[in-house]
N, C-alpha and C positions, 0 to 999 in steps of 0.2 A: 192747912186746915183739914185735919183728918187724913186718911189715906184710903185708896181704893183696894179692891180685893186682889189687885196685882202688887200690893205693897209699894205703890208708886208714891213718892213724896209729893204732896200737893201744897202749894203755898202761893199767896198773892200778896205782894208788897205794895205799899202806897207809891204811886208814880211820882217821882221828883225829877224833872228834867235837869240835865247838867247845865252848869253856867254857860258852857260853850253853845249848847243848843238854844238856850234862851237868848243869848247875845246874837246868834246867827239869825233867829227869827225876827228880832227887833231891827237888826241891820238890814235885812231883806225888805222889811216893811218900810223902813225909812228911805231906802233906795227907790222903792216903788212910788212913794209919795213925792220924792224929789223929781223923778222922771215925769210924773203926772203934772206937776206944777210947771216945770221947764217946758214940757211939750204943749201944755195948755196955752202958754204965752207965745212960744217960738214956732211950734210946728204942730198945730192942732190936728191936721189930717193924719199925720203919721202917729201921733200919740193915741188918737181914738181907735185906729186900726190895731195898734199894739194892745190897747186896753181891752178891746173886744176879744181878741185872740186869747190873752192871758186869763181874762174873766171867765170865758166859756170853758177853757181848759180846767181851771181849778173847780168850777161849779160841777163839772162832770164827776169829781170825786165825792162831793157832798151828796149829790143825787144818787150816784152809784152806790155809796155806802148805805143809803136808805133803801135802795132797791134790793141790795143783798139781804139786809135785815128782814125786809118784807117777804122775800121769797123763802127765807128760812122758816118764818112763821106759817106761811101758806102751806109749805110742804111738811110742816110739823117735824122738822129735821132735828134729830138729837145730836148728830156728830158735831154740829157747829156751835153747840151751846157755850163751849169754852172760849170760842174766838169771836162770838157775835158782838160782844161789848166793844171790841176794837173797831169794828165797822160802825157801830152806833156812834162812836166818837166823831166820825166824819161829818155827821149831821149838824155838829156844832157850828159849821160854816154857813148853814142855810140862811140865817138872818142876814149875813153879808151878801148872799146871792140876791135877796130881795132888794136890799139897799143899792147894791152894785148895779143891778139891772135898771133901776130908776136913774142912777147917776149917768149910766150909758146914754139915756135919752137926751142928755144935754148935748151929746155929740151926734145926735141923729141926723142933723143937717149935713154933717161932713161924711157920714157913713152911707146913708140910705137915699138913693136917687129919688125914690117915690115921695120924699118930703119936700122936693123942690118944685115950685110952680112951673118954672121954665121947662123942666124935663117933662112934666105932665102935659104941657101944651104941645111939645114937640113929638111926644110918643102916645098915640091913642091906645096902644097895647098896655102900657104902664097905667095910663089914666083909667082904663077899664077895670083895674084891680083895686081902685081906691076905696071901694066899699069895705074891703078887708084891710088893705094897707093904708091905714091912716093913724096918726099919732095917738089920738084919744083911745081908739080901740086897742092899739098895741100896748099902751100903758096899762089898760085894764087887764089884758091877757097876761102881762108880766107880773102884775100884782097877784092875780089869781094863781098863777103857777107857783110863785114864791110862797104865798100864804098857805096854800094847800100842802105843800111840802113841809113847811114849818109845823102846821097843825098836826099832820099825821106823824111826823117825827116826835113832836112833844107827847102825843098819845102813846105811841108804841115804845119809844125809848123810856118815856115816863113810867109806863107799866112795868117795864123791865127793872128800872131803878127802884120802884116801889117794892117789887118782889124781893130785892136785896134786903129790905127792912123787915117785911112781914111774912115772906115765904108763901104768900097766897097763890095757889096753883091756878085759880080761875083767871088770873091776869094773863097767863099764857094763852088760855082759850080766847080771851078777848082780843089778844093780838092777832090770832088767826083770822078772826072776822075783819079786823081793821086791815090786815094784810091783803085779803081778797079785794076789799074796796079800793085800797090804794094801788094795787096792781093795774086795775082798769084806769084809774085816774092818771097814774104815772104814764101809761102808754100814750094817752091822748095829750096830756099837758107837756110832756117832754118833747114830743113830736112838734107841737105848736111852737114851743120855746126855740127849738132848732130852726124851724122854718122862719120864724120872726127875726131871730138874731143873725142867722148865717145865710139861709137860702134867699131871703129877700134883699140881700146885698146886690144881687143880680136879678131884678124883678121881671125881666123878660124870659127868664129860664125857670124851669121847675122840674122836680123829680118826685114821683109818688112814694119813693122809699127813702127819702132823705132823712126822715126822723129815725128810721131803723138803722141807717148807716151811722149816724152820730151816736145812737144808743149803743151799737156794737162796740165802737171805739171807746166810748165812755166806760162800759163795764169791763172791757179788756184791761184798760189802764187802772181801774179800781182794784181789780184782783192783783195786779202787779204791786200796787201800793200796799194793799193789805198783807201780801206775803212779806214785804220788807219790814212792815211794822211788827208782824208776828215774830219774825226772826230777831228783830231788835229787842222786843220785850222778853223773849225766851232767853236769848244769849246774855242779856244784861241782868238776868235773874229777877226781874220784876214779876214774872209768872213762871212757876215751876209745876210741871205735871199737867196743867190744864191745856197748854199749847205744846204739842209734840210734833215731831217730823211727820207723823201720820196726818195731822191736820194741814200742815204745810203742803204735803203731797196732794191732798184733795183739792186745796185751793189752786195748786199748780195745774191740776187737771181742768178745773174751770177756766183757768187762764188759757190753756191750750185750746179748749173748746171755743172760747170767744175769739181767739186768734183766727180760727177757721171760719167762724160765723162772720166776722168782720170782712174777711177776704171774699166770702161767698156773696155778701150783700154788695160789696164794692164791685165785684165782677158782674153781678146781675145788672146793676145800674149802668155800668159802662157798656156791656154787651148789647143791651136793648137799645141804647141810644146810638151806638155805632151801627147796629144792624138797620135801624129805621132810617138813619141818616136825614133827619128833619132839621133844617137850618136853626130853628128856634131851640132845639134840644142840644145840638152839637157845639154851640158857642162855649159852653162851660168847659168842655174837654179841649177845644181848640186853644183856648186861653192857656191851658195847662200843658200844651204840647209844643210851646215855642219859647224862645229865650232860654233862660236857665231853668224854667219850670218843668221841662221834660225830665231833667235830672232828678228833681224832687219827686215827680210822679213815679219814676222808676224806683226811687229809694223807698217809697212807701210799700211797693210790691215786695221788694227784697227784704227790707229791714223791719217792716211791721207785720209781714206774713211769713215769708219763706224761712228767714233765719230763726225767729222765735218758734215757729212750728217744728222745724227740724231739731232745734235745741231742746224742746220739751217732749220729744217723741219717746225716748227710752225711759223706762221706769226709773232707772237709777238717776237720771237727770233731774227728775222731779223731787228727789230726796237729797240732792247735793246742794248744800246751802250756798257755797261760793258760786257755783254755776247759776243758781236761781237768782242771786243778787244781780249778776251781770245781765241775765235775760230780762229781769224786771226793770232794770235801769234803762235798757234799750227800748222796751215797750213804752215806758213813761216819756222818753225823749221823742219817740216816733209819734206818740199821741199829740204832743205839742206841734210837731211838724205837720201832722195831718190837719189840725185845725188852722194852722198857719196857711197851709195849701188851700183850704176852703175859703179863706178870707182874702189873702193878699193879691192873687192874680187879678181880681176885680179892679184893684187900684193901681197895680204896677204890672201891666200885662206883658211888657217886653223885657223886664229885668227883675232879678231877685234882689230884695233889699233886706238887710238884717243888721241891726246895730244897737246903739244905746237905748233907744226907746223900747225895743222889743225885750231886751234883757232886763231893764229897770222895771217895766210893768209886770213882767212875769215874776220877777223877784218879789215885788210888792204883794201880789196875790198869794204866792207860795208862803211868804212870811205871815200874812194874816191867817192863812189856813193852819199853819203850824201853831200860831198863838192860840187860836180858838180850840183846836183839837187837843193841844197839850193842857189847856185849862180844864177841858172836859175830863181828860185822863187823871189830872191831879185831884179833881173834885169827887170823882166816883171810883168805885172799885173797878179794876181792869177786867174782872171776870164776873159774870152774873151767877154768883156761887149758889144761889137758892133756886136756880132754874130746875124744874122737875125732871128735865131730861139730861141733867149734868152727868149722871152715871154713864149714859150712853157715850157722851163726849170723852169722858176720862178713860173709858175702856175701848176707845175707837181704834181699830186697826184696818189698814188698807190691804186688801188681799190681791189687788191687781194693779 
């Protein structure tokens, strides 16, 4: 569609997923549904833990994509205009987030101790938290979180899509104001979402930076996924000129930054609890320092921080596509391990379990994510071609 002053060929083709990709997404979704049904009948405790882990993992991409879009609008960033639509696609999963969180409540009796009267009678500490930890209030919070994310995604992504049709530059200005509002809303609601779904699994324990910890991992993995999709679209020829190695390089810098940020928050939480040595606070880490859990705790330090950090340190590494694919795949695997590590020791404190239910439920949510995002990419242009800052993006070069 025209060319830039560097005579770069620019083109955007209509996205049509290959038959293999469609079949894979449907097969994964079917496996997830099968796992849900079998688990619901045969082993509900294990199925709901698998459901929670996989659901939170995939939701992180949808909310992470919206956060990326939001921040680009707030910063009035020009460099990312050509890749922003790919992140906008992640938000297509948000309606599933809302429905999925309400389905999760069906398993609340298996997951959350604070829903059981006998536990509340036996523990005055847990009973003292019921003003916040009760099902009606939690249901309301989950609906508010999902609804606000959907509303802001519809508004911001909707403005971007409208601009494709009419080229109205005022829509970009509107998105800046919406972005500022949603940044504040996201900070509060995502923290509450993390506390409700994950931290309250162990209601006697708490951390004041839990929401920041889950946010850091969520955004780190979102950047890893975004890099993989950018490379796929570029190399398959769906997008030419609008997504270059310069853009990939910049997103890789974000990935490295959030790798460090995640480690910083993880260390801050651990160090303060270790130093204070208060029994109510140490139980979380004691559970994860025995049985096979210590191996997983150490694997997070090595494979979620040290290896990706060192692998992304040289400038050339952030521009080497094969290298980046491996690093991004590792980050995505370790993000699942991280959420698994947050959930499972509460239920299996002396041994690590992993099997059919974990694989099936993860496959299901990944399959649904693929279907919703591919549908978005098929329906809309892969690039916001009438964005007023597109010239910045097309001529973008990384100098360091």
